[in-house]
C-alpha positions in Angstrom: 42.3 31.0 -6.9 41.5 28.1 -4.5 37.9 27.1 -3.9 37.7 28.6 -0.3 38.7 32.1 -1.5 36.4 31.8 -4.5 33.4 31.0 -2.2 34.2 33.9 0.1 34.3 36.3 -2.9 31.1 34.9 -4.3 29.2 35.2 -1.0 30.5 38.8 -0.5 29.3 39.7 -4.0 32.8 40.8 -4.9 32.4 38.6 -8.1 29.4 36.9 -9.7 29.1 33.2 -10.5 29.9 32.6 -14.1 29.9 29.0 -15.2 31.9 29.9 -18.3 34.8 30.4 -15.9 36.5 27.0 -15.3 37.2 27.7 -11.6 33.5 28.5 -11.1 32.5 25.4 -13.0 34.8 23.3 -10.8 32.9 24.6 -7.7 29.6 23.5 -9.2 31.0 20.1 -10.1 32.3 19.6 -6.5 28.8 20.5 -5.2 27.3 18.0 -7.7 29.5 15.3 -6.2 28.2 16.2 -2.7 24.7 15.9 -4.1 25.3 12.3 -5.2 26.7 11.4 -1.7 23.6 12.6 0.0 21.3 11.3 -2.7 22.0 7.7 -1.7 20.9 8.4 1.9 17.8 10.3 0.7 16.9 7.5 -1.7 16.9 5.0 1.1 14.7 7.3 3.2 12.2 7.5 0.3 12.3 3.7 -0.1 11.2 3.2 3.4 8.3 5.7 3.0 7.2 3.7 0.0 7.4 0.4 2.0 10.5 -0.9 0.2 12.3 -1.7 3.5 15.5 -3.8 4.1 13.3 -6.3 5.9 11.3 -6.9 2.7 14.3 -6.7 0.4 16.5 -9.0 2.5 14.0 -11.4 3.9 15.5 -14.9 4.2 14.3 -17.2 1.5 13.9 -20.9 2.7 13.6 -23.5 0.0 10.4 -25.6 -0.1 8.8 -23.5 2.6 6.4 -20.6 2.8 8.1 -17.3 2.0 5.5 -14.6 2.5 6.7 -11.0 2.9 4.3 -9.0 5.0 4.6 -5.2 4.7 3.3 -3.0 7.5 4.3 0.6 6.7 4.2 2.6 9.9 6.5 5.3 8.6 4.0 6.2 5.8 1.1 6.0 8.3 2.7 8.4 10.8 3.7 10.9 8.1 0.3 10.9 6.5 -1.3 11.5 9.9 1.0 14.5 10.6 0.3 16.0 7.1 -3.5 15.6 7.5 -3.3 17.1 11.0 -1.2 20.2 10.0 -2.6 20.9 6.6 -6.0 19.2 6.5 -7.4 22.7 6.4 -6.2 25.3 3.8 -3.5 27.8 4.7 -4.9 31.4 5.1 -3.2 34.7 5.2 -3.6 37.9 7.2 -2.1 41.4 6.7 -0.5 42.9 9.8 -1.5 46.4 8.4 -5.0 45.3 7.3 -4.1 45.6 3.7 -6.8 43.5 2.1 -5.3 43.9 -1.4 -2.2 41.9 -0.5 -4.3 38.9 0.6 -6.4 39.0 -2.5 -3.3 39.2 -4.7 -1.7 36.2 -2.9 -4.8 34.1 -3.4 -5.4 35.2 -7.0 -1.9 34.6 -8.2 -1.7 31.1 -6.6 -5.2 30.1 -7.6 -3.9 28.0 -10.5 -1.6 25.9 -8.3 -2.2 22.3 -7.6 -4.5 21.9 -4.5 -2.1 19.3 -3.1 1.0 21.4 -3.4 1.3 22.5 0.2 0.5 19.0 1.5 3.0 17.4 -0.8 5.6 20.0 0.4 5.0 19.1 4.0 5.1 15.3 3.1 8.5 15.6 1.5 9.7 17.8 4.3 8.8 15.1 6.9 10.3 12.3 4.8 13.7 13.9 4.1 13.7 16.7 6.8 14.8 18.9 3.8 13.0 20.0 0.6 13.4 22.6 -2.0 10.8 24.9 -3.6 11.7 26.3 -7.0 9.9 29.4 -8.4 9.5 30.2 -12.1 7.2 32.0 -14.6 5.3 29.7 -16.9 4.2 30.2 -20.6 1.1 32.1 -19.4 3.3 34.6 -17.4 1.9 33.1 -14.2 3.9 32.7 -11.0 4.5 29.0 -10.4 6.3 26.7 -8.0 7.8 23.2 -8.3 8.8 20.9 -5.4 12.3 19.5 -5.7 13.1 16.6 -3.5 16.7 16.3 -2.2 17.0 13.2 -4.4 16.6 15.6 -7.4 18.4 18.8 -6.4 21.1 20.3 -4.2 21.3 23.9 -3.0 24.8 25.3 -2.1 24.3 27.9 0.6 26.1 29.8 3.3 25.1 28.2 6.6 25.6 31.5 8.5 23.2 33.6 6.4 21.3 30.8 4.7 21.9 32.6 1.4 21.9 30.3 -1.6 24.8 30.7 -4.0 23.5 28.3 -6.6 21.1 25.5 -7.0 21.5 22.3 -9.0 18.4 20.5 -10.4 19.1 17.0 -11.8 16.3 15.4 -13.8 15.5 13.1 -16.8 13.3 13.8 -19.8 10.1 11.8 -19.9 11.0 10.6 -23.4 14.6 9.9 -22.7 15.1 7.8 -19.5 18.8 7.3 -20.1 20.3 10.8 -20.4 20.3 12.9 -17.3 20.1 16.7 -17.5 21.3 19.4 -15.1 20.0 22.9 -14.6 22.1 25.3 -12.5 20.4 28.3 -11.1 22.4 31.4 -10.2 21.5 35.0 -9.3 21.2 36.1 -12.9 21.3 33.0 -15.2 19.9 29.5 -15.6 22.5 27.2 -17.2 21.5 24.0 -19.0 23.8 20.9 -19.1 23.8 17.2 -19.6 25.1 14.9 -16.8 28.7 15.5 -18.0 28.3 19.3 -17.8 28.3 19.8 -21.5 26.2 22.9 -22.3 23.1 21.7 -24.3 21.4 25.1 -24.8 22.2 28.8 -24.2 21.8 30.1 -20.6 18.5 31.8 -19.9 17.9 34.9 -17.8 16.7 34.7 -14.2 14.3 37.6 -13.7 14.2 37.4 -9.9 17.8 38.7 -9.4 18.6 35.9 -7.0 18.5 32.1 -6.9 14.7 31.4 -7.1 14.7 28.6 -4.6 13.7 28.2 -0.9 15.4 25.6 1.2 13.0 24.0 3.7 14.6 22.5 6.7 12.8 20.6 9.4 15.8 20.3 11.7 19.5 21.1 11.7 20.4 17.4 12.4 18.9 16.3 9.1 18.2 12.6 8.5 19.7 11.8 12.0 16.6 13.6 13.5 14.0 12.1 11.2 11.1 9.7 11.6 13.1 7.3 9.4 16.1 7.5 11.7 14.0 7.0 14.8 11.9 3.9 13.9 13.7 2.3 10.9 15.1 -0.5 13.0 11.7 -1.2 14.7 10.0 -1.1 11.3 12.4 -3.8 10.0 12.1 -5.9 13.1 8.3 -5.7 13.1 8.0 -6.7 9.4 10.5 -9.5 9.8 8.8 -11.1 12.8 5.3 -10.6 11.3 6.5 -12.3 8.2 8.0 -15.1 10.2 4.7 -15.7 12.1 2.7 -15.6 8.8 5.1 -18.2 7.3 4.8 -20.5 10.3 1.1 -20.5 9.9 1.3 -21.2 6.2 3.8 -24.0 6.8 1.2 -26.0 8.8 0.0 -27.1 5.3 3.3 -29.0 5.0 3.3 -30.5 8.5 4.6 -34.0 8.9 2.5 -36.9 10.3 4.6 -39.0 12.7 3.8 -42.7 13.1 5.0 -44.6 16.1 5.3 -48.5 16.1 3.8 -48.6 12.6 4.6 -48.6 8.9 2.4 -47.1 6.2 2.2 -48.4 2.7 1.9 -45.7 0.0 -1.1 -47.4 -1.5 -3.0 -47.2 1.7 -2.7 -43.4 2.0 -5.6 -42.5 -0.4 -8.0 -44.8 1.6 -6.8 -43.3 4.9 -7.6 -39.8 3.6 -10.9 -40.8 2.2 -12.1 -42.8 5.2 -10.4 -40.7 7.9 -9.3 -43.9 9.7 -5.9 -45.3 10.6 -5.5 -48.9 11.7 -2.3 -49.8 13.6 -1.1 -53.4 13.2 0.5 -53.6 16.7 -0.3 -52.5 20.2 1.3 -49.1 21.1 0.9 -47.7 17.6 0.2 -44.0 17.5 0.1 -41.1 15.0 0.5 -37.3 15.7 1.4 -34.2 13.8 5.1 -33.1 14.1 4.8 -29.4 14.8 6.8 -26.7 16.4 5.8 -25.7 19.9 5.5 -21.9 19.4 4.6 -19.7 22.4 1.8 -17.5 20.9 1.8 -15.1 23.9 5.5 -14.4 23.5 5.1 -13.6 19.8 2.1 -11.4 20.3 3.8 -9.5 23.2 6.9 -9.0 21.1 4.9 -7.6 18.2 2.9 -5.4 20.5 6.1 -4.1 22.1 7.5 -3.2 18.7 4.3 -1.4 17.7 3.9 0.5 21.0 7.5 1.7 20.9 7.1 3.0 17.3 4.0 4.9 18.5 5.9 6.4 21.4 9.0 7.4 19.3 6.7 8.9 16.7 4.7 10.8 19.3 1.5 9.3 18.0 -1.4 7.7 19.7 -3.0 4.4 18.7 -6.6 5.2 17.7 -7.5 1.5 17.8 -7.1 1.4 21.6 -10.4 1.1 23.5 -11.2 4.1 25.6 -13.7 4.8 28.3 -17.0 6.0 26.9 -17.4 9.0 29.2 -14.2 10.8 28.4 -14.5 14.6 28.2 -13.4 16.6 25.1 -10.6 18.1 27.1 -9.3 14.6 28.1 -9.4 13.4 24.5 -7.6 16.6 23.4 -4.9 16.1 26.1 -4.0 12.7 24.6 -3.0 14.6 21.5 -0.8 17.1 23.3 2.5 15.5 22.4 1.6 15.0 18.7 0.2 18.6 18.7 3.5 20.0 20.0 5.4 18.0 17.4 3.2 19.2 14.6 3.6 22.8 15.8 7.3 22.5 15.2 6.6 21.1 11.7 4.3 24.0 11.0 7.0 26.5 11.9 9.4 24.8 9.4 6.7 24.8 6.7 5.9 28.5 7.5 9.5 29.4 6.8 9.0 28.1 3.2 5.7 30.0 2.8 7.3 33.2 4.0 10.0 33.1 1.4 7.5 32.0 -1.2 5.5 35.2 -0.5 8.6 37.2 -0.8 9.3 35.8 -4.3 5.6 36.3 -5.3 5.8 39.9 -4.3 9.0 40.2 -6.4 7.0 38.8 -9.3 4.1 41.3 -8.7 6.6 44.1 -8.6 8.1 43.1 -12.0 4.8 42.3 -13.7 2.3 44.9 -12.2 4.6 47.4 -10.4 2.9 46.5 -7.1 5.2 47.2 -4.2 4.2 44.9 -1.3 6.2 44.0 1.8 6.3 40.3 2.5 6.9 41.0 6.2 3.3 42.4 6.3 1.9 38.9 5.7 1.1 36.5 8.5 0.5 32.9 7.6 -2.2 31.1 9.5 -2.6 27.3 10.0 -5.7 25.6 11.4 -5.0 22.1 12.7 -7.4 19.5 11.4 -8.9 18.4 14.7 -12.4 18.2 16.1 -13.5 21.6 17.5 -16.4 22.4 19.8 -17.9 25.4 18.0 -20.9 25.5 20.4 -18.5 26.0 23.4 -16.7 28.7 21.4 -20.0 30.5 20.7 -21.0 30.3 24.4 -17.6 31.6 25.5 -17.8 34.6 23.0 -21.4 35.4 24.1 -20.2 35.6 27.8 -17.1 37.6 27.1 -17.2 41.3 28.1 -18.0 43.7 25.3 -14.8 45.1 23.7 -12.5 42.3 24.9 -12.5 40.2 21.7 -12.6 41.7 18.2 -14.9 40.3 15.6 -11.9 39.4 13.5 -10.4 37.3 16.2 -13.8 35.7 17.0 -14.2 34.6 13.4 -10.8 32.9 13.5 -11.9 30.8 16.5 -14.5 28.9 14.4 -13.4 25.7 12.7 -15.6 26.2 9.7 -14.2 29.7 8.8 -10.9 29.2 6.9 -10.6 32.8 5.6 -11.4 35.6 8.0 -10.9 38.3 5.4 -13.3 36.7 3.0 -15.8 36.0 5.7 -15.7 39.6 6.8 -16.3 40.8 3.2 -19.3 38.4 3.0 -20.8 39.8 6.2 -20.4 43.4 5.0 -22.0 42.6 1.6 -25.0 40.9 3.3 -25.4 43.8 5.7 -25.3 46.3 2.8 -27.9 44.3 0.9 -30.2 44.1 3.9 -29.8 47.9 4.7 -30.7 48.7 1.1 -33.8 46.5 1.3 -34.7 47.8 4.8 -33.3 51.3 5.3 -34.7 51.8 8.8 -33.3 48.6 10.3 -30.2 48.6 12.7 -28.0 45.6 12.0 -25.0 46.6 14.1 -26.1 44.4 17.1 -27.1 41.5 14.9 -24.2 40.8 12.6 -21.5 43.3 13.8 -20.5 46.7 12.7 -20.6 47.1 8.9 -17.5 49.3 9.0 -15.4 46.8 11.0 
């Protein structure tokens, strides 16, 4: 059977993927070869994020001259700003059917996760435009997740349905930096190989019944539509020119003193340095430093142009620019509109990952606790990390006609309330306590209806 027919049968569920079958193993090896082709590209994208650019690596070395290499990492700066903007506040969840238990179970069963998990997920999504999230059950029987960069894994999937056929995770042991290992995840098994696809341990069962991986994609164009692709050349040019300027300044220490109509004896040089005096033996003698005539304005304009173009292509604003002191909040917010629109698209890509994560979490809860939840009932909420005028929000709500805005919606408008469900529970609890202490008091017009 040729590979094309095999793939069709696998995606149609006519047969299952069995890596003990040589034909099936050949398909996985072919995918592993594709992983290595793309790995070189993703490795370079990651290098640039870490500041290891071609400008720094290939900077021209000049013998007997200053060779400073100045790194100014705008790619990292822009990505960190976007991550802080989109995920500076915690992600919250809302049930479309007002099922409070689903929200509590989501929060409880992910409470042991690293607090930086979602921000790291967004960071790698912005660096590579693609990232994987792998789900597993740990030794404590807790639902866990691991971020797999595209430099460490490869998901083979059907582009029409986005269904993953299998996932390859390549890694090295912390105590063995030479040997590489490969785990292959299928619908029912997890196979364990070395880098030559020799089985090193028996396959383990996959309890989820499908490949436990989410593929996060920022854009269909991949690395061609990435921040790396947009400003890589400008980043290199900026660092190269900035390093050149720094070396020109440093080279002033090695400037040559030019004598005209005069000769200097080596033995006289120490006295000249000490006394600060030069005496010329003949008329017309002169001394001057031999330096390059560099146009400082031209250099500064070039660097400014590089920097400004990077800000424009990245859809960011330079917060170091001086602004008028009397700008309104709306005017300041309008300067962020392009960045805000860009970040909204990034949030949608991140939300797709969270949506599938919740689906796998509910599979886990069904297996472990026999809880039958519908992942489509869950709405994921993001609160951008930007200054908010809560006073203006309060004034707007106080002037809104009665019955137009629900208390649940009103709570969500405040920047300091990250979890509307939890806040509503706190309000109900406080009202109940006050009613118990003061049975005759009516709190419905003070804090809201207790039954809401």
